[in-house]
Structures are given as structure tokens and as C-alpha cells.
N, C-alpha and C positions, 0 to 999 in steps of 0.2 A: 269305753274309751272315749277320752275327752276329746272334743273338737279342738280345730287348729286354734282358735282365739284363746281357748283355755290352757292349752299345751304352752303358747308364748307366754300366755301370764304367769303360769308355775314357774317357767325357765327363766325368767327375768327380762323377755324380750317386747313386753308390752310397754310401748312409749309412755301412755299415758299414767299408767301405775308407777313406772319408775321415776317419772317427772314428780308423781306425788310424794314419794318416797325422799327424793331430792329437796323439793319445798321444803318439806317437814323440816329438815336438818338444818335450813336456813332460816326458818321461821322462829326466831329466839325471842324470848320474853325474860325480864328479870324484875324481881321484886322482893325486897328486903334480903338482899345479899345471895338469895336462890335464884338459878339458871333453869327456865322452862323451854322446852322447845314444842311444837306443834304434834300432834299423832298425824300420819300420813292420810288416814280417813278424814280429818278435819280440813286438810287443805283442798279436799274437793271441791269445799262450800265457799264462795269467793267472800272477802272481807268487806264490809261495810265501808263505804266511801261517801266524802261530801255531806249533804245535808242529812241523810239517815244516820250516819256516824254522830253529828253534831246534835240531833235530837236524842239518841242516847246518852251521850254524855249529858246533856241538859236533866234528863230523866232521872240518871244516877245522882245527880247534885241534888235533886228534890227528894229521892225516896231511898238513896243508899242502894246498896247491892244487895237484890233479894233473893237471885238465883246464883248457887256458887258455880265457879269454874271446876269442871269435871277433870280429874287428872286419872291417869293410869302411870304409876311410877311418878315422872317428871315430864310427862306428855301430856299436852291438853288436848283432850279429845271433844270437849265442847266449851265455849265459852271464850274465844279467842278476842270478839269483838267487846265483850263485857271487861276483860281484862285490860284492853288498850284504852276502853272508855274509862274505866274506874281510875287507872293511873291520870288520865287528863284531867279527870273531875276532883280528884285528890280524894277519893273515896276508899275506904279499906276493902282490899278483895278479899273475897271469902272462897275457901277452896273445898273440893269434897273429893275424896277417892272413890273410885268404883270400887264395887265389890269383886272379890275374885270371881265369882259366877257371873258376871255381867259380860256381854260380849260388845267389846268397843266399837266393831263395826255396825252392829245394830244399832247401838246408842247414838252413834254419830248420825246415822240414817235417820232414825226416829224424831231427834232432836232438831233436825235441820230441814230435812226434805218437806215437813209440813207446813213449817212457819214462814218459808221465803215465798216470795212473788213469783213462783217459778211455772214457767210454761209446762204443759205435760210433757213434750218432748225433753225438754232439761232434766225433769223428773227421771223418766226412763234413762237418758244417758247416765246420769249419776248412779242410778241403782245398778247399772251396768259396772261402771266403775268401782263400785264397792264390792260388787261381786266378784270382779276380777282381781281387786286387791286383796279380798278374802282367800282367793286361791293362791295368790303369791305368798302370803302369809304362811298358810298352810303348809306350802311347800318348804317354806322357811323353817317352820316347826319341825318338820319331818327331818330335815338336814339336821338342825341343832340336837335332835334326839339320838339321830344315826351315829353323831360325832361323840355325845355323851357315852353312847353304847361301847362305840369303840374304843373310848380311853378308859372305860368301866373294865372291859375285856382285856386290855393290854395290863391294865394294874393287876387283874386276878391271875393273869397267867404269868406276873413276875418280869414281863419285858420292860425295858427302859424306853423302848422306842413305840410309839402308837402305832395302830395298825394301819396300813396306808390307805388312803381314801381311795374307793372305787374298785378294791381288790376283792377278790373273792372271798377272803377272810371277813370283810367288811359285810357282803352281802349275806354272809351267814350269821353275823350278829343281829342283822335286820329281819331275820326269818325270811329270807328270800333266795330262791336258786340263784346259781351263779348266772349274771349274763341276763337278768331281768330288770325292770325298773318299775318302780310303784307308781301306778297313774295317779294322776289327780283329777277325778271326776269334776265335770261342771254340771252335772245334773242333780247330785245328789250328795251331801256332806258326808266323806268318810269317817268312819269312826261311830261314835254314838250320835245318831241322827238326832236324838230328842236334846243334844246340848245346847246349852244357852251362853257360855262363855266362848272366847275366841282369842285369837292372837292380836296384840296390841301393841308393838313396837315397829320401827323400821327394821330391815334388813340386818345390820350389823348388832343392833340393840337386841334383836332377837336371838340371834346366835349367842351372845355373851349371856343373855339370861338364861338359857337354857343350860350352858354350860356351868354357869354359877349354881345350879341347882345341885350340881355333883358336891358341891361346898355347904349345903343346907339351904342355900337361897331357893326361894319359889321361883319358877319362871315366871317373870312378868306378861300376864297375857297369853301365855302360850300352852297352857294346860291341855285344850281341847281344839278342835276345828272350829271355825266360826260357822254358825248357823247358815250365814250368807253365801256359804260356798254351792249352795243349792239355788239353782237358777229359778225354781217354783218359790222358795221362801224369800227371796231378794224381791222379786215380784210382789208378794205378799206385805212385805215390811214396807216397801215403798208405796204402796196402794196404786200400782200400775197392773197393767194386764200382762200376764204371761207371754202373749203373743207379740207384744211391744218391745218387751226384752227381748225374745228372740229375734226380732226384726234387726232392732239396733246391733245385737252382736254380729248378726250376719253382715250389716254392713261396715262395721268396723274391721271383721275379719277380710272382706273384701277390698275395702277403701279406707284405711286408718287414716288417711289425711283428712276424711269428712268429719271427724270426731270434732275437731275445732270448730267446724261451722254450724255444728249441732248445738255445740255449747255455748256458742254466741248467738244462738237464735237465727241465724241465718237461714238455716236449712229444717225444716221439720223433719221427724224420722222417717216417714213416709218419702217425703221429697228427697231426702238422703238416700233412701232405698232406689228410688229412681237412677239418681245420678251415679249410684254405685256400679250399675250395670255397663256404664260407658267404659271408653278407653282412659286411661291415666291422664293423658295430656287435655282430652276434652272436659274430665272433672274439674281440673284445675283451672280451666277458663270458665267453667261454668260459675264456680265458686266464685271467681273474681267478678263475673259479672253480676251475680246477685248481690255481693257485697257493695258493688258500686251503683246499684240501684239500676242496672240496665236491664233487669229481667225481675220479675217478682219471685219467680218460683224456678228450682233447677230445669223442672220439665221445661218452662217456657224459653229457658236458655239454651237450653239443648235444641230446641226447633229454631231459634234465631240463627243458630252457629250451624245448624246442619242441613236445615229445610226439610227435615223428616221429623217423625215422632220418635219418642223416647224408644228404647230397646225394652224396657220394664214394660210389664203389662199394666201394673199398678200407677194411675197418675195422679196425685193429689190436686185438688181444687186451689188450694192458697198455701203460701209459704206459713210455718209456724212463726216464723218472725215477723209476719205481717199482722198478725191476729191475736189478742190477746186470749188466753185460754186458762184454764182453771178455775178455782174458786176466790182469787184474789187472796188478801190478807196480809197482815204488816209484818214487822221483823223485830222480835223481842222487845215488844213494848212501843216501840218507835218505829214508825207513825202506827198510830192504831189502827183497828179494822175498820173500814169505811162504811159510812152509814148505808143502810140499805136504800135509802130515798124512800121509803113507804110512809104517805101521810096516815093519820089516825084510821081514815075509812079502808086501809089497805087496799087501794085501787092503784098505785102506782106500780110501777114494774121493778126490775132491778137495778142496782147501783152500778157505776162503772167500776171496772177492775181498779185494784190499788195503783198497778203500775201506770194506768192512764191518769188516774188521780195526781198522782208525784208529779206526772211532767205537765199538768195542765189539760191534758185533752180528755175529752168525754165522748168514747166510743157510742155507737148504737147500743140500746138495750138488747141484751141476748134473748130475752122473753117476754111477750105481753102480758102473760098471765099475772093476774094479781097476787102479792106475797102476803103472808101474815107479817103484819108490823113486828119490828125487832123490840118495840116497849111492851109487846103482849107478856102478859102473866102466866106461869102455869094455872090451870083449871083448878078450883077447888075439889071439885069432886074427885078428880084424878089423883090429887096430890093425898087424899085421904086414903087411896090404895096404896100409893106409894109409901107413906108412913108406915101402913101394916106390914111390909114386906121389907123396908129399908127404914126401921126405925132411927137409925143414925146416918144421916148423909153427911159422908166423912169429905167430899170433894164436890164443888161444882165450879167448872171451867170458864162460864160463860155465864155473868150474872150481874146483880146490881143491888144497892142499898134496897130499894124497893122490893125487888124479888126476893131477897132474903128474909122479907117478913113471912114469908109463904115457906121458903125452901129451908131455911134454918140449918143451913150447912155448916159444919166445923170450921172448914176452910172455903175459899172462893175466891175466883178471880173475876173483875169487871170485864165488860167487853173491850175498853180501850186498853187493857193489860196484855189483849191477844192471848187467851189460854192455849191456843196451838202452838205458841213459842217456849211453852215449859214443860216440866216433866209434871205427871199428876201423880196422885196417891190416894189410895182406899177405894172404898165404895162409892161410884160416883153417880149423880144424876145429872143429866147433859140435855139442856134445851137450848140449843144455838140458833142464832136469826136462820130463817129458811136459805137465806142466801149463801149461808156458810155451812149449810147442813152436811155437804158432802166432806168438806174440809174437815169438820170435827169429826165426821164416821170413820175417815182414814185416819186421823190421829187416835182415837180411842181405839181402833184395832192394833196399832202401834203400841200403844200403852198395856193394852191387855196381853199382847204376845211379849211384852217386856217383863210381865209379872207383877208390874205396880197398881193395877187395878182388877182386882179378883173378881168384882160384881160391879154391873152397872145398868143404870137404865136409860136408854136414850129415845128423846122424844121427838119426833120430827113428822112434817107433813107426808101425806100417804103419796104424792105424787112426785116425790124427791127422784133424782134423777136414776136411771136402771143401774148405772155402773155402781153408783154409791151403795143404793139399795142391795144390789147384787152382792158386794163388799159384807153388809151387815148380816144377811142372808146366809152367807158361807161360813161364818163364823163358827168354830167347832166349840165356842162358849155360848151360843144361842141357845136358850132354853125356851123361848116363848116370844109371841108378839100378841100385843094387844089393839085390835082395830077399832076405833072410834065409831059409837052405833051411828050417831048424827053429828053433823057439824055442830061444833061449840059456839058460844059466844065467848071470847075473852076479854078479860079486864085489862087495859092499858095501865102503862105507868103514870100517865097524865091523868087518870081517874076517868076516861072515856072507856068504851067497850064498842067491839068489832065481831062479827061473825068471821068465822074463819073461812078462807077461800075453798078449801077442800077440806076433807076428813085428816084427822091426825092418826098417827101410829105409835105405840110404844114398843121398843125393841127391850128384851130382857135378857141379861146376859149374868151367867153364873148362879142362878138361883134354882132351887127345887122347883119342878114344873108344877108338882102337886100343889103350892102354896099361892098359886096365881089365881086361880079361880075366884074364891070368894073376894078378895080384896078388889079386883078389877072388873068384876061382873057388872056393877052397876053402871060402868063407864064405858064398857066396851065389849066386843066379842074377843075371848082369850082363845088363843091358838097353841097350841105346845107343840115343841119338836120332840120328836121319839126319841129314846135315849140308845137305839140301838143304831142309829144312823151313822 
């Protein structure tokens, strides 16, 4: 049985989802005599404004449009910022249509959630919104198919009048006994659980598309349920924990008015969970206090107003809006990834988050441990093994001219181009700066889930964060890991050398585990994953 939030989404009573549909219809783009509108999933990610947008315009003037605007029919699934910037820059806009088997909700998630400077709470919220949107689209898909079945049955019976909606005859057409309703589960996707395609248009367009299929036109993006109907799958694609997604869903079910405060970064998900347990009037006052700066957190605002501790047992230490979280990163090539701030000797700590760099603020370093400099090149001994298992490296998302003298990838992106902002393709070798290892790990999992990266080698420090390491280790495509025997000396792009602060690990995805031992035995200890796991 679907929970209350899932039921509201399916029935069109979810305010945030319906707002996204309405915003999509108003978000209109014109080019060379053709009219395009935004896909509802795309509207959940805010448009660039101000200096960031101007920087993207400048980048397009210099280099042209490298990444196409992704379309599903005449709806923009990804690339609204590039569309606007290209028109302003006077650059030709390139379009690409999604394949019928691609899930537009998943595509929107992968291409947007990892490339933006989002705090963790904002990522969890967007994952929740996209899942609820997928549930709504699945309900519309079912309604469209039921309508098509009714009309087909009416024609076969030779009846001029369609079967009345909601009648017993309609329910028999759908294969259900009279008086029952087909539920939309919020836990697992209905139908084919392994399906990778999903609905892709707003409510009206979805129904019209399915009806058009009776005349021989394929329903646009409505063939199968979206994978994001599953809460577990939505958490996996977004790179967030299932428990976090459960928590934000419970908050929105109890206190939907707090959704805006989470989206604005005024309340963290944990803080919102505390506030959601209070009475509606007090919730509104608490949000106003946090927005006005009269309290740092919702819990603090409750104590100031009531003189008591919050009703909820869990009390966050600080508001998500008060601290920069996540791994930083830029937007679609501009601004570029911030420097790690590491000198050639590797003794300096992490760099400020991108949001603080943009605002001119320099927050305290999150960790005092030394990091491997971003100028470090892949060890030659390791690359000898890489060459044996991956003779042709098809894609390197985080590289440089100097690094390519060793990697020799067929396609690669520089660090300034922000590899997390673009779609990947083919067998990939990934060696990101340690500061952004978690961000690239999450991006890799999304690209493999989307089917664009069949095999990959991911090179990272052994002391990478537990959350991101766990994300890699849980991947069903993982076939082995190679632990460095002892800390290596790394050559740097400036000609110097430095010893790694910690040992390194190579994560291997999509290869036969039997081929790993000989190539990597000289460099590290090979551990393979049982094929029966």
C-alpha cells in the first residue's frame, strides 16, 4: 500500500509536483521558428542567474556549444541554461533527442544533481521531488492506457459512445474487479522493475501522447514506469542515503509547508524533521525566525518561543543553511572546479567550497589531513596494469594535457571543464582530485546506472569518506579492488614529486575478475568480488 505522500502525488494533490508541471508549461523557448517547453523534471533545478550565467555565456562565445540540449519530443530535459546562454552569445544551438529507452526523470537527476553546488539537504529534497513526480507520471500513464483500452473496446463492440469512465466496464477492460483501484507503490516500481525508461511529458501531453498511439504514434516517454518510482532507486541515483530520503518524505507528508524552507537552505532535513513535530502555527513562526536570522536552527527557535525543548527526540547541531556541505563543484563549465589549495609538498588542507569561493567567503577547512595535490599524475606502474585490462581508454572526465601523455584517452575533459557537469561515454578511467573524489564517485555510479559507462577504473585515496566508499563498494558492477602495497611517489605536472599522504585504491567495475591478478599484482593487492553476491 502506498503511503499518504505517494498517494497524494499519484492523485495530483502534491503541490510541489503540480507546481513543477505548471512551471514547465510556462517555461517556453523558441529557436529557428520552433517552440520548446521545459520538461517538468528540469524545472526542479533552478536556472543560472547573474555572474554564473554571464560566465556561461562567455564560455560559449569562446568555445561554442559542446554539450547538446537534450530533448524528449519538444520538451527540454536538460540544457535550459545552455539554450538561454547560447542565444545570448549568438552561438548555434545543438539538440539531441533522448533514446526511447532512456528514463527522462533519471537523466534529469544524473545530469543536474551532481554538477550543482548543492548542500546535502537540497539533494535529498530534489531526489524526493523527482520520485514523487515519477509516481504522478506513472499514474497518468496508467490513466492514458486505460483510456486507450476503453476506446479500443468501444470500437471493437461497434459502439459509437465510449465506455463511461469509472464504470464497471472500464474496470473490466483494465483487468481489475469492479470497485478496486490500482495502487501506485512508493517502494518498488510497478511493472518491469528493471525498466530504464519512463514517462516524459506533463499531464496533458502525457494523456495526448498515449491516445495518439492508437493512431500509430508512439507514446512519448510513457511506454514504461520510471525507475525513480522506487524510493531505493531514487536514493541510489541521487547518491544519497535511503534513510535521508525516508526522513524528508516523512517531513513533507507531515508538514508540506517546510519543503520551501528546505529548498531555500534555511532548514536542514534533520532540522525540518524536528520542526515538523510541532503545531502548524508554531512551525510557521519558527521558519520566519530562521529566515529573519533570529535563530540559527529550527530547534533553537522552538526553545526561544516556547521555553521548552522540541518535541522531537533528534536535535540537529546546526542548520543546513548555516554550513556549506557536500563536495563543492561548479556549474556546466563555469565557474570551474575550485583549486584544492594543495602545494607541491601536499601539506595543505582542503580548499573552500565552491559556494564560499563565489561569495568571497573563506570558511574553515573541513579537514586538517594532507591531501594528494591535484597536479599528481597516475603512477606509471599502475598505468602499466591499466593498459593490460583497458587497452583503449575511451573517456577520462578529469584530466589535463600533461596527464594525457600517460593516459592517452580517446576523449577527455580538463578539470576546468567540470566533468561532473557532462554526460560520460565508454570505458572510463577516473582519477579525480581527492577533494572531489566523492563527487566523481557519485557521478560514476549515475553514469553506469544510465548505461553510458559499461566499464570503469576509479582511482582514489584509501581514506576517502565512508559514505562515498560505501557507494562504490555497493555497486553491482564492482568486480574487484586493488589496494596499493605501499605509498607511492607521485610525479606532479610541474616536474616535482611527492609521496602520497595515504595509500591508494583502484576500484574496478565491469571487468572479468580473473583478468585482474597479473596486470595489477606488481602494484597492489588484488581483491575480487564473488560473482554470487
